[in-house]
C-alpha angles and dihedrals in degrees: 000000000000091000088060099058120101115018090137091290094302111091117200117263094230142352094277093055089046090053092048092050093049091050089048091052091050091050092052094049092047087053091049098046100027091221144075114298132203133243088250090056091055095044092051094049088054099043092242135116123260093252090061092061092041088057088067101028116031093202143019087244092059092048094048090050091050090049091050095050091046088056105049104074090083090049091050090051091051091046092051091056090045093059097029109138096016107125103172113093095220097048091045094047094046092047089049093050092048093047092046095051091051090047094051087060089056100032114053093185090063092052092050089057102045100034130065095207094100095058132067092177096060112032090171094059090128089073095037121137090253096049091047092049090049091050092052091047088050101052094042088063089063120103089237117122094226095181091052089052093056102261126130124186095274090050089050090050092053090047088053091052097046090048090048091052095048091049090050092060087058091046092056098037112017090177134253101284101011119237117257117241092261094047088050089050092055092044093051094045090054100045107022099028095079093051090055100042116118110294098213115109113243118262110260117251123247092253090051093049092049093049091048090049092049092047091050090049090056092060090053094057 
């Protein structure tokens, strides 16, 4: 019964509701502070003891991830609108990265999901299952024909990891002074663009095809 004390005088009806309310409290606190929070912070805001929160989230890291995931739907909708109609994979990905880097400065929840700076427990958070799932969800909303550009799901997973690692470098060290959005677009187009370009090999020209056919016929003589 101890875990049901507090809660502003209105205890949750079941464990699912309790978990949702803890996450909602964490989301609100992150929005207020703009930074990572502790189990104690969330417990205090709900009027419960820390052990109550630990019952549902075994660590602050787990709670922060849950709060971040609960907060990204709105971002994904905004990003989808930002890249709508962009069919080229390079253009779409560069615009998405620039937009995401700008949004992280305004949306602390997003930075928590995509960067590892908040967590001493998981320094590889940028490639966590949650971050990679988020990245796959993000790029599959693009108007890019990924299959037509030569990307299968394993390729897309590798691309997501590559882009997440690239963004992490800017989370850790944005530059002094940081690049403007247009400067960032030019930088990414030069260095990241070639890695994202369509992966299918170019179709052989008629002359090359004829030459190959003649060469093959010589071996048959």
